[in-house]
C-alpha positions in Angstrom: -11.6 -1.0 23.9 -11.3 2.7 25.0 -13.1 4.8 22.6 -10.3 7.5 23.0 -8.0 4.9 21.1 -9.7 4.5 17.9 -7.3 6.5 15.9 -4.8 3.8 16.9 -6.8 1.2 15.4 -7.4 2.8 12.2 -3.7 3.7 11.6 -2.9 -0.2 12.2 -5.7 -1.0 10.0 -6.8 -3.9 12.3 -10.5 -2.9 12.3 -13.3 -4.5 10.6 -15.8 -2.0 8.9 -19.5 -2.2 8.2 -20.4 -2.4 4.7 -22.1 0.2 2.7 -23.9 0.3 -0.7 -21.6 0.4 -3.9 -22.1 3.7 -5.9 -20.7 4.4 -9.2 -20.7 8.1 -9.6 -17.4 9.1 -11.6 -17.6 10.2 -15.1 -14.6 9.2 -16.9 -12.9 11.5 -19.5 -9.3 11.4 -20.8 -9.2 14.8 -21.6 -11.1 16.6 -18.8 -10.9 15.6 -14.9 -13.8 13.9 -13.6 -15.7 14.2 -10.3 -16.7 11.5 -7.8 -19.8 13.1 -5.6 -19.8 11.6 -2.1 -22.7 12.3 -0.1 -23.8 10.5 3.2 -25.7 11.1 6.4 -25.9 8.8 9.4 -27.8 9.2 12.5 -26.7 7.2 15.6 -27.0 7.1 19.4 -24.8 3.9 19.6 -21.4 4.5 21.4 -18.3 2.5 21.0 -17.5 4.4 17.9 -19.9 2.6 15.2 -18.1 2.5 11.9 -19.0 2.8 8.0 -17.6 2.1 4.7 -19.1 3.3 1.3 -17.6 2.1 -1.9 -17.1 3.6 -5.1 -15.6 2.0 -8.4 -14.7 4.2 -11.0 -12.5 3.8 -14.0 -11.4 0.3 -14.1 -11.6 -0.2 -10.4 -8.6 -1.2 -8.4 -6.8 -2.3 -11.7 -6.9 1.3 -13.0 -4.2 4.0 -11.7 -5.4 7.6 -11.2 -4.5 10.7 -9.2 -6.5 12.9 -7.0 -6.4 16.8 -8.1 -9.1 18.4 -5.4 -11.2 17.5 -2.5 -14.0 19.9 -1.7 -17.4 20.2 0.3 -18.3 20.3 3.8 -18.5 17.6 6.9 -20.6 18.5 10.0 -21.5 16.6 13.2 -24.8 17.6 15.1 -25.8 16.7 18.5 -29.5 16.5 19.7 -28.0 16.6 23.4 -25.3 18.4 25.4 -23.0 15.4 25.1 -19.5 15.0 23.8 -19.3 13.5 20.6 -16.5 12.9 17.6 -16.1 11.6 14.3 -13.0 10.7 12.1 -13.5 11.0 8.3 -11.2 8.9 6.0 -10.8 8.7 2.4 -8.8 5.5 1.0 -8.2 3.5 -2.0 -7.1 0.0 -2.7 -4.8 -1.5 -5.2 -5.2 -5.0 -7.1 -8.6 -5.7 -6.0 -11.5 -4.1 -4.2 -12.7 -5.3 -1.2 -15.8 -7.6 -1.4 -18.2 -8.6 1.3 -17.1 -7.9 5.2 -14.0 -5.7 3.7 -11.5 -4.3 6.3 -9.0 -1.5 6.0 -6.2 -4.1 5.4 -4.5 -2.9 2.1 -5.9 0.4 2.3 -3.9 3.4 1.2 -5.3 6.9 2.7 -5.9 10.0 0.5 -7.4 12.4 3.2 -8.7 12.4 6.6 -10.1 15.2 8.8 -11.7 15.1 12.5 -14.8 16.7 13.9 -15.7 17.1 18.0 -18.7 18.6 19.6 -19.0 19.0 23.2 -22.5 20.7 23.3 -25.9 20.6 21.8 -25.1 22.3 18.1 -24.2 21.6 14.7 -20.4 21.6 14.2 -19.7 22.2 10.5 -16.2 22.4 8.8 -15.4 23.0 5.2 -13.4 21.0 3.0 -11.4 22.8 0.6 -8.2 21.4 -0.6 -6.6 21.6 -3.8 -3.5 19.4 -4.6 -0.8 21.0 -7.0 1.1 17.8 -6.6 -1.9 15.3 -7.4 -2.2 12.4 -4.8 -2.3 8.6 -5.8 -5.1 6.6 -6.0 -6.9 4.1 -7.9 -10.5 3.7 -9.3 -11.3 1.7 -6.0 -12.5 4.5 -3.6 -13.7 4.1 0.1 -15.3 6.6 2.5 -14.7 5.5 5.9 -16.2 7.1 9.1 -16.3 6.1 12.7 -17.9 8.2 15.4 -20.8 9.2 17.5 -21.5 9.9 21.3 -18.8 8.6 23.7 -21.2 8.2 26.5 -24.9 9.0 25.7 -26.8 11.2 23.2 -28.1 11.1 19.6 -25.7 12.7 16.7 -25.8 12.9 13.4 -22.7 12.6 11.0 -23.0 14.2 7.5 -20.4 14.5 4.7 -21.0 16.2 1.1 -17.5 16.1 -0.9 -16.3 16.4 -4.6 -13.1 14.6 -5.4 -11.9 15.6 -8.6 -9.7 13.0 -10.1 -8.3 11.9 -13.7 -6.7 8.9 -15.0 -2.6 8.6 -14.7 -0.2 6.3 -16.1 1.7 6.4 -12.6 2.0 8.7 -9.7 5.1 8.6 -7.7 4.2 10.7 -5.0 3.6 9.6 -1.5 1.2 10.2 1.2 2.5 10.0 5.1 0.4 10.2 8.1 1.5 12.5 10.8 -1.9 12.3 12.8 -2.2 11.7 16.8 -4.6 12.6 19.4 -3.7 13.6 23.1 -5.6 14.3 26.2 -4.6 17.3 28.7 -6.4 17.8 32.1 -7.0 14.2 33.0 -5.1 11.0 33.3 -6.6 9.0 30.8 -8.0 8.6 27.0 -6.6 9.5 23.9 -3.1 8.0 22.8 -1.6 9.3 26.0 -2.5 11.9 28.8 -1.3 14.3 31.4 -2.9 16.2 34.1 0.2 18.5 34.3 -0.5 21.9 32.1 3.1 22.6 31.7 3.6 19.3 29.8 3.3 18.5 26.2 3.9 15.7 23.9 6.6 15.4 21.1 5.4 12.8 18.3 8.1 11.5 16.4 7.5 9.9 12.4 10.1 8.5 10.7 10.2 9.6 6.9 11.1 7.9 3.6 13.3 9.7 1.2 11.8 12.4 -1.2 10.9 16.0 -1.5 8.2 17.5 0.8 6.0 19.6 -1.2 2.4 20.0 1.0 1.3 19.6 4.2 -2.6 19.4 4.4 -5.5 18.1 6.9 -7.1 19.5 9.9 -6.8 20.1 13.6 -9.7 19.6 16.4 -8.8 20.8 19.8 -11.7 20.4 22.0 -13.0 20.4 25.6 -15.5 17.8 26.7 -18.9 18.6 27.9 -18.6 19.4 31.5 -20.0 16.2 32.9 -18.5 13.7 35.5 -17.6 11.4 32.5 -14.7 13.9 31.7 -12.4 16.0 33.3 -13.3 19.9 33.9 -13.9 22.5 31.8 -11.2 25.3 31.3 -11.7 28.5 33.6 -10.4 31.7 33.8 -9.6 34.1 30.7 -8.8 31.7 27.9 -7.4 28.4 27.0 -5.6 27.5 23.8 -3.5 24.8 22.0 -0.1 24.6 20.9 0.3 22.5 17.4 3.8 22.4 15.7 5.4 20.6 12.9 9.2 20.3 12.6 11.7 18.5 10.1 14.7 16.8 12.0 17.6 16.0 9.7 19.2 12.7 10.4 16.7 11.2 12.7 14.4 11.5 15.6 17.1 11.9 18.4 15.9 12.1 21.9 12.2 12.1 20.7 12.5 8.7 19.5 13.8 7.5 22.8 10.9 9.1 24.8 8.4 6.2 23.9 6.4 4.2 26.3 5.5 0.6 25.7 2.5 1.4 23.4 4.5 3.1 21.1 3.5 6.6 22.1 5.5 9.6 23.6 5.6 10.2 27.3 4.5 13.6 28.6 7.6 16.0 29.1 7.5 19.7 30.1 6.7 21.7 26.9 10.0 23.8 27.4 11.9 20.8 27.3 10.6 19.6 24.3 11.4 22.7 22.4 15.1 22.4 24.0 15.5 19.1 22.4 15.2 20.4 18.8 18.4 20.5 17.1 19.9 23.8 15.8 19.1 22.3 12.1 15.6 21.6 12.9 13.2 23.0 10.2 10.4 24.6 11.4 7.1 23.2 8.8 4.1 25.0 10.4 2.7 26.3 13.4 -1.1 26.2 14.2 -1.7 28.0 17.4 -5.5 27.7 18.7 -7.1 30.0 21.3 -10.2 30.7 23.0 -11.3 33.7 24.9 -13.8 32.5 27.7 -16.9 34.9 27.6 -17.7 36.9 31.0 -19.8 34.5 33.1 -19.7 31.8 30.6 -18.0 28.2 30.8 -14.7 27.6 28.8 -16.8 24.6 26.6 -15.7 25.2 22.8 -14.0 23.1 20.1 -11.2 25.0 18.2 -11.1 23.3 14.5 -8.5 24.8 12.0 -7.9 23.8 8.6 -3.8 22.9 8.0 -2.3 23.6 4.6 1.1 24.5 3.9 2.4 24.2 -0.1 6.1 24.5 -0.4 7.0 26.5 -3.4 10.4 25.0 -3.0 10.2 21.4 -2.1 12.2 20.4 0.9 14.6 17.5 0.5 14.1 14.5 2.8 16.4 11.6 3.1 15.3 8.4 4.3 15.3 8.3 8.3 14.7 12.1 8.6 12.0 12.9 11.2 9.1 15.0 11.4 8.3 15.9 15.0 4.5 17.0 15.8 4.3 19.0 19.0 1.2 18.9 21.0 1.0 21.7 23.7 -1.8 23.2 25.8 -2.3 26.7 27.6 -4.6 27.3 30.2 -6.5 24.5 32.2 -9.2 22.1 32.4 -9.6 19.0 30.2 -9.1 18.9 26.5 -8.8 16.2 23.7 -6.3 17.8 21.2 -6.1 15.7 17.6 -4.2 16.2 14.5 -5.3 14.9 11.3 -2.5 15.9 9.0 -0.8 14.3 6.0 2.6 15.1 4.4 3.0 14.7 0.6 6.4 13.7 -0.8 7.5 13.9 -4.4 10.4 11.8 -5.5 
């Protein structure tokens, strides 16, 4: 299995997960929100994206309905060598019954995910500071899932220290829709799809359920590789950067939905063509441009990471079959791994 395709396997919930200890850390109080402290650190030299899960049971476990109000803390990915590494963090919950021995992600519902990449010998840290004005649905059966490490060699340490604020809820009609994806530039392999043409990009279509869009949240990590022969070359010149755009298309995905390969991912298309495909009534939801100015006499090796959060004070009406298009583009040259871990929150 290609290490770059691990996001696909998370999204289709087909992978088996290693079993971690079960902790009960939430303190329940019907009048006040409760706090679940999630803290773990794993050091590994294993390639192939080793996977870990740590289960928490609060309230009355999977039989309880609850809602998440905030998620705050820090995540980090430390390299003890100059080799490229990455880790995908996921917070999930289960309904009806908690997984027992040899659990899988089957039946999991995602609350949050973030991606971290590190192409150098350093400690890549990222703050998590999310408040949900429209609380996210969850139960009392929560699992932290993460997978990652070195792609080829080296030792890495993955650390997470988060506080999940939650409270019991009779019901929560809000829906979380995953808009994540990963696309490689400057090399002809890896990720969900790849292109060597710097003028090209990818337009990812996601068909939406009915509701009202109230929030986008998550993060983006657009990174070079480590400059070794294992990957494509480092960017050169004065700067390199990335294009990350989110649009809502009423009525369907149009030509974006037709530009799909036999694995279900979009084919590369000139970036200018992708934007020309947007209909006049397309609604621009969010733009996250990223840029790195290459210091004189230094390499273009870098990771560009940014929080994504937009709260729609006036909810955006979404009909069943409307489409969110996520556009991935790249400016400059060299090889980069561009990944979006973003969720959309829909209220009724």
